[in-house]
MARMI-968557 format. One record per residue (C-alpha): x, y, z; residue number from 1. Coordinates in nm, 3 decimals, padded with zeros to 5 digits. Example, Ala and Ser with C-alpha at 12.3 -4.5 7.8 and 13.67 -1.06 7.14 Angstrom:
BEGIN
+---------+---------+---------+-----+
|      xx |      yy |      zz | seq |
+---------+---------+---------+-----+
|  01.230 | -00.450 |  00.780 |   1 |
|  01.367 | -00.106 |  00.714 |   2 |
+---------+---------+---------+-----+
% end
This chain:
BEGIN
+---------+---------+---------+-----+
|      xx |      yy |      zz | seq |
+---------+---------+---------+-----+
|  07.821 |  12.341 |  07.224 |   1 |
|  07.986 |  12.093 |  07.009 |   2 |
|  08.312 |  11.937 |  07.188 |   3 |
|  08.526 |  11.639 |  07.030 |   4 |
|  08.833 |  11.465 |  07.160 |   5 |
|  09.096 |  11.373 |  06.911 |   6 |
|  09.464 |  11.233 |  06.914 |   7 |
|  09.704 |  11.441 |  06.742 |   8 |
|  10.026 |  11.343 |  06.546 |   9 |
|  10.265 |  11.446 |  06.837 |  10 |
|  10.044 |  11.155 |  07.064 |  11 |
|  09.874 |  11.464 |  07.274 |  12 |
|  09.490 |  11.445 |  07.305 |  13 |
|  09.333 |  11.745 |  07.137 |  14 |
|  08.977 |  11.865 |  07.271 |  15 |
|  08.803 |  12.086 |  07.012 |  16 |
|  08.533 |  12.277 |  07.222 |  17 |
|  08.341 |  12.518 |  07.004 |  18 |
|  08.614 |  12.686 |  06.805 |  19 |
|  08.865 |  12.663 |  07.077 |  20 |
|  09.149 |  12.392 |  07.085 |  21 |
|  09.273 |  12.233 |  07.407 |  22 |
|  09.548 |  12.011 |  07.440 |  23 |
|  09.622 |  11.698 |  07.718 |  24 |
|  10.037 |  11.638 |  07.670 |  25 |
|  10.130 |  11.306 |  07.576 |  26 |
|  10.320 |  11.282 |  07.882 |  27 |
|  10.050 |  11.355 |  08.103 |  28 |
|  09.827 |  11.073 |  07.943 |  29 |
|  10.022 |  10.805 |  08.138 |  30 |
|  09.965 |  10.982 |  08.507 |  31 |
|  09.611 |  11.043 |  08.448 |  32 |
|  09.518 |  10.673 |  08.291 |  33 |
|  09.748 |  10.442 |  08.521 |  34 |
|  09.782 |  10.658 |  08.821 |  35 |
|  09.452 |  10.829 |  08.834 |  36 |
|  09.617 |  11.155 |  08.873 |  37 |
|  09.464 |  11.498 |  08.747 |  38 |
|  09.666 |  11.648 |  08.455 |  39 |
|  09.641 |  11.988 |  08.322 |  40 |
|  09.494 |  12.101 |  08.005 |  41 |
|  09.649 |  12.355 |  07.813 |  42 |
|  09.503 |  12.614 |  07.559 |  43 |
|  09.715 |  12.824 |  07.299 |  44 |
|  10.092 |  12.790 |  07.410 |  45 |
|  10.148 |  12.662 |  07.749 |  46 |
|  09.889 |  12.862 |  07.950 |  47 |
|  09.677 |  12.611 |  08.133 |  48 |
|  09.315 |  12.635 |  08.081 |  49 |
|  09.178 |  12.366 |  08.306 |  50 |
|  09.202 |  12.024 |  08.421 |  51 |
|  09.151 |  11.652 |  08.371 |  52 |
|  09.075 |  11.365 |  08.620 |  53 |
|  08.922 |  11.027 |  08.639 |  54 |
|  08.569 |  11.032 |  08.846 |  55 |
|  08.590 |  10.862 |  09.160 |  56 |
|  08.389 |  10.563 |  09.039 |  57 |
|  08.682 |  10.538 |  08.776 |  58 |
|  08.435 |  10.502 |  08.479 |  59 |
|  08.508 |  10.830 |  08.327 |  60 |
|  08.721 |  11.129 |  08.278 |  61 |
|  08.620 |  11.469 |  08.406 |  62 |
|  08.717 |  11.770 |  08.220 |  63 |
|  08.719 |  12.114 |  08.322 |  64 |
|  08.788 |  12.390 |  08.113 |  65 |
|  08.699 |  12.783 |  08.113 |  66 |
|  08.477 |  12.698 |  07.843 |  67 |
|  08.281 |  12.467 |  08.005 |  68 |
|  08.274 |  12.126 |  08.198 |  69 |
|  08.265 |  11.789 |  08.002 |  70 |
|  08.241 |  11.417 |  08.068 |  71 |
|  08.374 |  11.118 |  07.828 |  72 |
|  08.353 |  10.718 |  07.922 |  73 |
|  08.669 |  10.636 |  08.048 |  74 |
|  08.679 |  10.348 |  07.775 |  75 |
|  08.624 |  10.627 |  07.479 |  76 |
|  08.892 |  10.830 |  07.622 |  77 |
|  09.143 |  10.529 |  07.640 |  78 |
|  09.043 |  10.393 |  07.261 |  79 |
|  09.102 |  10.769 |  07.175 |  80 |
|  09.453 |  10.801 |  07.324 |  81 |
|  09.555 |  10.428 |  07.192 |  82 |
|  09.461 |  10.547 |  06.855 |  83 |
|  09.204 |  10.286 |  06.825 |  84 |
|  08.911 |  10.528 |  06.763 |  85 |
|  08.953 |  10.856 |  06.543 |  86 |
|  08.767 |  11.054 |  06.801 |  87 |
|  08.501 |  11.046 |  07.077 |  88 |
|  08.227 |  11.291 |  07.174 |  89 |
|  08.283 |  11.519 |  07.498 |  90 |
|  07.925 |  11.528 |  07.676 |  91 |
|  07.845 |  11.845 |  07.892 |  92 |
|  07.866 |  11.799 |  08.249 |  93 |
|  07.578 |  11.898 |  08.478 |  94 |
|  07.647 |  11.967 |  08.811 |  95 |
|  07.527 |  11.702 |  09.075 |  96 |
|  07.199 |  11.818 |  09.200 |  97 |
|  07.160 |  12.133 |  08.920 |  98 |
|  06.972 |  12.060 |  08.641 |  99 |
+---------+---------+---------+-----+
% end
């Protein structure tokens, strides 16, 4: 499944997963990037469809949605959030100990 992270015109981050579009609100990005708090990922409207959190090592952001689990390097996530990069790929997250 193809998944991409992009910055929207409203400064929110959009996760394009297959044919679905999810959003991390601009006001939640500060809590995620500076304080390491888990933030909601919303689907169409205001329905929460998952969450995003910085991993324990502080080197990646893990995104959990109803469509799957993904990971993106923190440096790529920050570059997209700051507008330095147009997009970044989301990689499928394989559970630890699983194949």
